[in-house]
N, C-alpha and C positions, 0 to 999 in steps of 0.2 A: 515590386511584385516579380516573382519568378515564373517567366513563360516557359511552358512545356508542351511540347507537341506529341499527342498520344492518339494512335489509329487515326491519323489525318485530321484531327481537330486540334483547335488551339484552347488550351486552359490557362487561365491566369490565377495562380496558387500564391496565397498571402507568404510574406517572409515569416522567418520564425518571430522575429520581434513584433510584427504586426499581428500575427495570431495570438502571441502571449499578451499583447496589451489589450486585446478584444477579451481574453478569458480572465485576465487578473482581475477585473472589475467585479468578479462573482464574490470575491471574499468569503472562502469557505469556513472561515473560524470567526465565531461570534466575540463581540467585546469582552464578555465576561470570560470566554475561554482563552483569550489572548493574556487576560489578567492572571488566570490561573497558570498558564505556562510560565509567567514571567515569576510567580512566587515561587513555583516548585524549582527554580534555579537558585533560590536562596537557601543557604544552609539552615538558617534560624528560624525559618517559617514553623508555626505550630498548627497543629491539626484544626485548631479552633478558627484560627484566621483563614486557612484554607476553606475550611466548610463554610464560613461566613460569606466569602466572595462567591462561592459556587452556588450558595443559597439564593443569590440575587437572580440567577437564571433557573426559573422553576423546570422548564424542559430539560436543561442540563442536568439539574439534580435529580430528576426522576430517571432520566436515563443512566446516570451513575449508580442508582440504587439497583435498577433492574439489572446493569452488568454486575455489580458486585454480588448479586444474590443467584446469578446465573450458574449453571453448571460449568461453565468455562473456568470460574476462580474456584468453585467447590468448597466453600466454607461451610463448617458444621451448623452454625448458627445464623439465624436470620439477621441481616443487617438492616436495621430501620431507619438510620439517620446517616446524613452526608458525613457528619463527624465520625461515626463509626467506620463508614467506608474508608475514608482517610486513614484512619488509624489502623485498620486491618489490611489494607492492600498497600499502603505505603505511598509517599509523594510520588517517586518516581513511576510506579504503577499507575497512579491517578493521572499524572502527566500524559502518559502514553495513551490511556483509556480517554481522556478528553480530546487530545488531538485527532486521534483515530476517528473516534463516534461522531465528532462535529463534522469533519470532511465527509465522511460516509453518508450522513443524515442530509447534509447540505447538497451533495452531489446525487440527485435522486433521479434525475431524468434518465429514460431508458430509450436508447436510440438502436444502433446496431447491436450493440452489446447487451447481453442478458445480465441485468444488474445482480441479481442474487448470485449467479455462478460467478461472476466477476469477483465480487468481494468475498466470496467464500473461498476462491483460489488465492486472492491476495493476503487473506487472513492466514490461510495455509501456509503460505510463504513466510509470513511473519512467525507463526508458531514454530516452524522449524528453524528459523533464524536465530530465534532467542538463545535456546539453550547451546547450539553450536557456537555462536559469538561468544557467549560465556566461557566456554572451553578455549576459545582462542584470546582470551583476556579483553575481549570488547564488551561494551555495555549492552546487556540483553535486552533491556527496555528499549533502547534505541534501535536495536536491531529488529525487534518486534515491529515498532512503529515504522521503520524503513520498509519492512517487508509489506506490510498492509498499504502503505502509500507510494510504493515504488512505480505504480502504473499510473499515476495520476495524469500524466502527460496523455496515455491511450484514452483516458475517461473524458479529458478535456476536449480531445479530438471529436469523440463521439457525441459530445454534448453541445458543443459549439461549432464544429465543422464536420458533421457527419458525411457531407459530400466529399470532403477530402479523406476521410478514413475509408469510405466506399470504393473511392478510386485506387486507394492503395491495397485494400483488400482484394479487389478485383485484378489488379495487375499481378499481385502475389500468387494468387490461385492460377491466373492464366500462364505465368511464366515460370511457375515451379520454383518461386523463391520466396525467401522469409518476408514478413511484413515491413521490416526495418529496411531492408534492401530495396523494397518497392517505395517506402517513404522517401528514402534517399534519392531514387531516381526521379520521382516526381517533384518533391518539394525541395530538395537538398538538405533536410534536416529530418530527424526522427521523432517519435512521441516522447522518448526519453530525453532527448534535447529540450523539448517543449515542457517536460516535467521539472527538469532541473530549473529553467528560467522562471517557472511559475512558483516553484517552492522558494526561490530566492526572493522574489517580488512578495511573497506571503510571509517573508520573515521566518522560514523554518530555519532550524539550527543548521549550520554549514555543513557539518559531516553528514546529516541526513540529505541536505541538497545534493552533495557530490556523489552520494550513493544512488539517488534516484537517477542521476544522469549517466553513472558511469557502469551501472551493473551489467549492460550487454557487452562490454568489452571482455575478451578473453581473461579468465581468472588468474591465469598465470602471469599476466601483466600487472596486477594489483593484489599481491598476496598480503594476507592479513588485515584486509581492508573490509569494511563494511559492504562494498561493492562485490567483492569475491563471496562473500556470504550469501548475498542476494542470488547470485549468479547460480550458485549450487542449490541453494533453497527452492528456487523455481523448479530446477530440474526434479527435485525430490518431491514437490508437490503435484507436480504433473505425474509422476510415476506412481503417487498415491491414488491417482484416478480423478483428481479434482479438474473439472474442465474450467477453462478460464473466461466462459462467456462470449466467446465468438466462434461463429460457425466453423471457420476454417482455422484449424490450429497450427497449421504449418509455420514453424518459426516463432510461435507465440507462447504457447504453454511449455514447449520443450519436447523431450522424448517421453514415449509412454511406457518404454521398457525400464527395468530397474537401472539407473546409472551407475558407473562404476565408484563413483564417489561415496554411495551408500555403504560400501564396504570398508571405508576409510575413517580413521578418526580425524577431527571429532565428530564426523557425521553420523557413524553408527552408533555412537553412544548417545548422541543427540536424539536420534530416531527411537532408539530404545527406552530413553526416559520419557519420552512422549506416548508410549503405549503402541508403537509402530503405526501402521496404516490406520487400523481401526480408531486408535486413540486420536490421531491428527484430524481424521474426518470428523469425528465425534466432537473435538474441541472447535473446529472451524464452524460447524453446524451452530453449535451453542453460542459462540461470540457473535455470529452474523444475526442470529435469531433474536438475541438480547438486544442488539444494536439498531437492527433495521425493522424488526417486527415487534419489538416489545412496545 
């Protein structure tokens, strides 16, 4: 345990490993979803095979159809079967949607974080990250997934240790420092460190694991990586007016003014391809509503 004294009181905070062990047992991805993720790594998988596996989980199948027919994907014709969804969306999109939707729905408890706003912000980060990553010759589907799931450590704190998150938020507000500075002062680790450890324990792909843990670092120290993409995508999502679900935004969502990176390539091109602020907000709402409320 890490002993910390704050305002003349003694607190015992769990170590990073202790907290991760407590949270890891939640297993946010179902057995069928794990099988789908494994199959989509194979080059020779057919739409029929993938659809057969997904159909074993009725809730997952229904969620996939709602998402495929949502305004987010914008297909002209109605998608009525899981196989049609696989064919029209492609296995990489299905992989991303399955992982994101299962984590979003299993992490349903609302504590200090306002759930809808939190996921709306994270989806916005993913939406912006996708086309920017593609222009940087990175996998756009992986970038979208990383964007949506990059703050799972923060969500884990909220759901499993809200007292810890509350202490860090109070210290950040009182001291005029960022949440992560407050976390380091109190616990000796950040929610991003927790997110990295959880993602690894849940067998997420290693590049996704590293992006979740590394995005708070200065982007110039990790050029051309998913972490750099996430760092800038968060600033842009905040500049689009998307709140991140916490009352005190200092150091969390980022700046509210238009960041300088908006004017640079590949970010200006990515923002333009998404329809600017209105397009990003509309896509974020559509995806979250299809996933959480559908």
